[in-house]
C-alpha positions in Angstrom: 0.0 0.0 0.0 1.4 3.4 -1.0 2.2 5.9 1.7 -0.2 8.9 2.1 1.4 12.3 1.7 0.7 15.8 3.0 2.3 18.7 1.3 2.5 21.7 3.6 2.6 25.0 1.7 3.2 28.2 3.7 2.1 31.3 1.8 1.8 35.1 2.2 0.9 37.3 -0.7 1.9 34.7 -3.3 -1.1 34.9 -5.5 1.0 35.6 -8.7 2.8 32.2 -8.3 0.3 30.1 -6.3 -1.7 28.8 -9.2 1.4 27.4 -11.0 2.6 25.9 -7.8 -0.7 24.2 -6.9 -1.1 23.0 -10.5 2.3 21.2 -10.3 1.4 19.6 -7.0 -1.9 18.4 -8.3 -0.2 16.6 -11.1 2.0 14.4 -8.9 2.3 10.8 -10.2 2.5 9.2 -6.7 0.2 6.2 -6.4 -1.1 7.2 -3.0 -3.2 10.1 -1.7 -1.6 13.5 -1.8 -3.1 16.1 0.5 -2.2 19.8 0.1 -2.4 22.0 3.2 -1.9 25.7 2.4 -1.0 27.7 5.6 -1.8 31.3 4.9 0.2 33.9 6.9 -2.2 36.8 6.6 -2.3 37.4 2.8 -3.9 40.5 1.5 -3.7 39.8 -2.2 -6.3 37.1 -2.5 -3.9 34.1 -2.0 -6.0 32.6 0.7 -9.2 32.9 -1.4 -7.5 31.4 -4.4 -6.3 28.4 -2.4 -9.6 27.9 -0.7 -11.4 27.7 -4.1 -9.2 24.8 -5.2 -10.5 21.3 -4.9 -8.4 19.0 -2.8 -6.7 22.0 -1.0 -7.1 22.6 2.7 -6.4 26.1 4.0 -5.1 26.8 7.6 -4.7 30.3 9.0 -1.6 31.2 10.8 -0.9 34.9 11.4 2.7 34.5 12.6 5.3 36.1 10.3 7.6 33.2 11.1 7.7 30.6 8.3 8.7 27.9 10.9 5.5 28.6 12.8 3.5 28.3 9.6 5.2 25.0 8.8 4.4 23.8 12.3 0.7 24.7 11.9 0.5 22.7 8.7 2.4 19.7 10.1 0.0 19.7 13.1 -3.0 19.1 10.9 -1.3 16.8 8.4 -3.0 13.4 7.8 -0.2 12.0 5.6 2.3 9.3 6.6 5.0 11.6 5.0 5.0 15.4 5.1 6.6 17.5 2.3 7.2 21.1 3.1 7.1 23.1 -0.2 7.3 26.7 -1.2 4.6 28.7 -3.0 7.1 30.3 -5.4 8.2 27.0 -6.8 6.7 24.5 -9.2 7.5 20.8 -9.0 8.2 18.0 -11.4 5.4 15.4 -11.6 7.7 12.8 -10.0 8.7 15.1 -7.1 6.7 13.2 -4.4 7.4 9.8 -5.8 11.2 10.3 -6.0 11.3 11.9 -2.6 9.6 8.8 -1.0 11.9 6.5 -3.0 14.9 8.3 -1.6 13.7 8.0 1.9 13.0 4.3 1.5 16.4 3.8 0.0 18.0 5.2 3.2 18.5 8.9 2.5 18.8 10.9 5.7 17.2 13.9 4.0 15.5 14.9 0.7 15.4 18.4 -0.6 14.7 20.3 -3.8 17.3 20.8 -6.4 16.0 24.2 -7.4 16.4 25.8 -10.8 15.4 29.5 -10.9 13.2 30.5 -13.8 11.6 33.8 -14.8 8.7 34.4 -17.1 9.5 38.0 -18.0 12.6 39.9 -19.2 13.1 41.2 -15.6 12.3 37.8 -14.2 14.9 36.2 -16.3 17.4 38.7 -15.0 16.4 37.9 -11.4 16.8 34.1 -12.1 20.3 34.7 -13.6 21.3 36.7 -10.5 20.0 34.0 -8.1 22.1 31.4 -10.0 25.3 33.4 -9.2 24.6 33.2 -5.4 24.6 37.0 -5.3 20.8 37.1 -4.7 19.3 37.2 -1.2 15.6 37.8 -1.0 14.8 35.7 -4.0 16.3 32.6 -2.4 13.4 30.4 -1.2 13.2 28.0 1.7 14.4 24.6 0.7 11.7 22.0 0.3 12.0 19.3 2.9 10.5 15.8 3.4 9.5 14.5 6.8 8.3 11.1 7.7 5.6 10.9 10.4 5.9 8.1 12.9 3.6 7.5 15.9 2.1 11.0 15.7 5.5 12.7 15.8 7.4 14.4 13.0 11.1 13.6 12.5 13.0 16.1 10.3 15.7 14.7 8.1 18.7 16.6 7.0 18.9 17.0 3.2 21.3 14.8 1.4 19.3 13.8 -1.6 18.1 16.3 -4.2 15.0 16.0 -6.5 13.8 18.5 -9.1 11.9 21.7 -8.7 11.6 25.0 -10.5 11.9 28.1 -8.4 9.5 30.8 -9.6 11.4 34.1 -9.0 9.6 37.5 -8.9 8.8 38.8 -12.4 8.4 42.5 -11.7 10.3 45.1 -9.7 7.5 45.5 -7.2 7.2 41.7 -6.7 10.9 41.5 -6.0 10.8 44.4 -3.6 7.9 42.8 -1.6 9.7 39.5 -1.6 12.9 41.1 -0.3 11.2 43.1 2.4 9.2 40.1 3.5 12.4 37.9 3.7 14.2 40.6 5.7 11.4 41.0 8.2 11.2 37.2 8.5 14.9 36.9 9.3 14.6 39.7 11.8 11.6 38.1 13.5 13.3 34.7 13.6 16.6 36.3 14.7 18.5 34.7 11.9 21.8 36.5 12.0 24.0 35.7 9.0 26.6 37.3 6.8 23.7 38.2 4.4 21.7 40.0 7.2 24.8 41.7 8.6 25.7 43.1 5.1 22.2 44.2 4.6 22.1 46.1 7.8 25.6 47.7 7.0 24.4 48.8 3.6 21.4 50.7 5.1 23.3 52.0 8.1 26.3 53.4 6.2 24.1 54.9 3.4 21.9 56.6 6.0 25.0 57.9 7.8 26.4 59.3 4.6 23.2 61.1 3.8 22.6 62.5 7.3 26.2 63.5 8.0 27.4 64.4 4.5 30.6 62.6 5.1 31.9 61.1 1.9 33.7 58.2 3.5 30.4 56.7 4.5 29.6 56.3 0.8 32.3 53.7 0.5 30.0 50.7 1.2 27.1 51.6 -1.1 29.6 52.5 -3.9 31.5 49.3 -3.5 28.1 47.4 -3.5 27.1 49.1 -6.7 30.4 48.2 -8.4 30.2 44.6 -7.3 26.6 44.5 -8.6 27.7 45.9 -11.9 30.4 43.2 -12.2 27.9 40.4 -11.6 25.4 42.0 -14.0 27.9 42.2 -16.8 28.8 38.6 -16.2 25.3 37.3 -16.4 24.3 39.7 -19.2 25.9 37.3 -21.7 23.1 34.7 -21.0 20.3 34.4 -23.5 17.5 36.9 -22.7 19.3 38.6 -19.9 20.1 42.3 -20.1 22.9 43.6 -17.9 21.0 46.7 -16.8 18.0 44.5 -15.7 20.4 42.2 -13.8 21.9 45.2 -12.1 18.5 46.5 -11.2 17.5 43.1 -9.9 20.5 43.0 -7.6 19.9 46.5 -6.3 16.2 46.0 -5.6 16.8 42.6 -4.1 19.5 43.7 -1.7 18.0 47.1 -0.7 14.5 45.7 -0.1 15.9 42.9 2.0 18.0 45.3 4.0 15.1 47.6 4.5 12.8 44.8 5.7 15.5 43.5 8.0 16.0 46.9 9.7 12.2 47.4 9.9 11.8 44.0 11.5 14.6 44.7 14.0 13.0 48.1 14.9 9.7 46.3 15.3 11.1 43.7 17.7 12.8 46.5 19.7 9.6 48.4 20.1 7.8 45.2 21.2 10.5 44.5 23.7 10.3 48.0 25.0 
């Protein structure tokens, strides 16, 4: 008898990508039942309503900005023997679930998505090219994970086996800016301190100091960032359908929106603590 599967899909203002993602999950070729649980984190763009109108999709509300909290809410109501944690900005190959289960059964300690970024517009293709370089921040999505449920408990496995998925990157400047700000606020809320977050905070802090004080030396960081972005943009500009100026804009919007969201999230936490 084939194992039953629950796919937990946290979402927040992902309406533009959600239909493609749900379509790909609905086409899985796994022999057993595949339940889809969308955990909405307070969407205001109709994402919740779109998911709720889909047959075979269960919607759970979770107002926390923390993705981990949303995942936990989905796992708590999952009926499947195996739980996949997916991302609303990705679309999945038809054999994604089947191959994931096969990898677990073969002894893999973890299964995760081998994500390939893809854009549907000229700007989206530039964003995808930037993500491929590792220079992107906000557009990097949470890795899909596979968990096996045993005796009512969920045991996370560390990823050591990759299966295919397409990462749907933001296709407009505004979509990218929102994604960047959301990821920055999420990292601040979860207190995820990394090189990326430190660089984002430094970018905002030094630029603000330069503008407020008028001291030229403070412009060193934003100028160095712009030059580095230009180098990456020229490098990826040779790829088909990718214009260097769009790649540079994608990097700038990505990094600045993430940094702004990070600072806003930190300020919000400080006010709550006060």
